[in-house]
C-alpha positions in Angstrom: 0.3 0.2 0.3 1.2 2.8 -1.0 0.9 6.6 1.0 0.7 9.6 -1.1 1.4 12.6 0.6 0.4 15.4 -1.9 -2.1 14.8 -5.0 -0.6 14.6 -8.7 -2.0 18.5 -9.1 0.5 19.4 -6.4 3.7 16.9 -6.8 3.2 18.4 -10.9 2.5 21.9 -10.2 6.1 21.3 -7.6 7.7 19.8 -10.7 6.9 22.4 -13.0 7.6 25.0 -10.6 11.4 23.4 -10.3 11.4 23.2 -14.3 11.1 26.4 -14.4 12.9 28.2 -12.1 16.2 25.7 -13.6 14.6 27.2 -17.3 14.9 31.1 -15.8 18.4 30.2 -14.4 19.9 28.8 -17.7 18.4 31.9 -19.7 20.4 34.0 -17.0 23.7 32.3 -16.7 23.6 32.4 -20.4 22.9 36.4 -21.0 26.0 36.8 -19.1 28.4 38.3 -21.8 32.2 38.1 -22.3 33.0 41.4 -22.6 34.5 41.5 -26.0 37.1 44.3 -24.7 39.1 42.9 -21.4 42.0 44.2 -18.9 44.8 41.5 -17.6 42.6 40.3 -14.6 39.7 39.5 -16.8 41.0 38.1 -20.1 43.5 35.3 -17.9 40.5 34.3 -16.4 38.5 34.4 -19.6 40.9 32.1 -20.4 41.3 29.9 -17.4 45.2 30.5 -16.3 46.0 32.1 -13.8 47.7 36.0 -13.7 51.3 34.6 -13.8 50.7 32.2 -16.5 49.1 35.2 -18.3 51.5 37.3 -17.5 54.6 35.0 -19.5 52.1 35.1 -22.5 51.9 38.5 -22.7 56.2 39.5 -21.8 56.8 36.9 -24.5 54.2 39.2 -27.0 52.3 36.1 -27.7 49.3 37.6 -27.4 48.4 40.9 -29.2 47.3 43.7 -26.7 45.8 46.5 -27.2 47.3 49.9 -25.7 45.5 53.1 -25.2 47.7 56.1 -23.7 48.7 53.3 -20.6 45.8 51.6 -21.0 46.0 48.1 -22.6 43.0 46.1 -23.3 42.8 42.0 -24.5 40.4 41.6 -28.1 38.4 38.2 -26.6 39.0 37.0 -30.5 42.8 37.3 -30.5 42.5 35.6 -26.9 40.4 32.6 -28.5 42.4 32.5 -32.0 45.5 32.2 -29.7 44.5 29.1 -27.2 43.0 27.1 -30.9 46.7 27.6 -32.4 47.4 25.0 -29.9 45.1 22.8 -30.6 45.9 19.3 -32.0 
């Protein structure tokens, strides 16, 4: 004998609420945009490397950088191309 604490209708409403919440959370997460131009800290985070590793790559001039009045930025497309250049 099975004991049912919630009616089928209530169970379906709870399931639908969970699905709606999951979809809203997914949409919110997917809408978080990565900027086109990033500072060093953001670029290192984007590439999932430490700032020390990122510094090594920039010192060796392996990564193109944009310099405007002493402000350095990295283009997301350049970062993607750089990583893909090591793809086997």
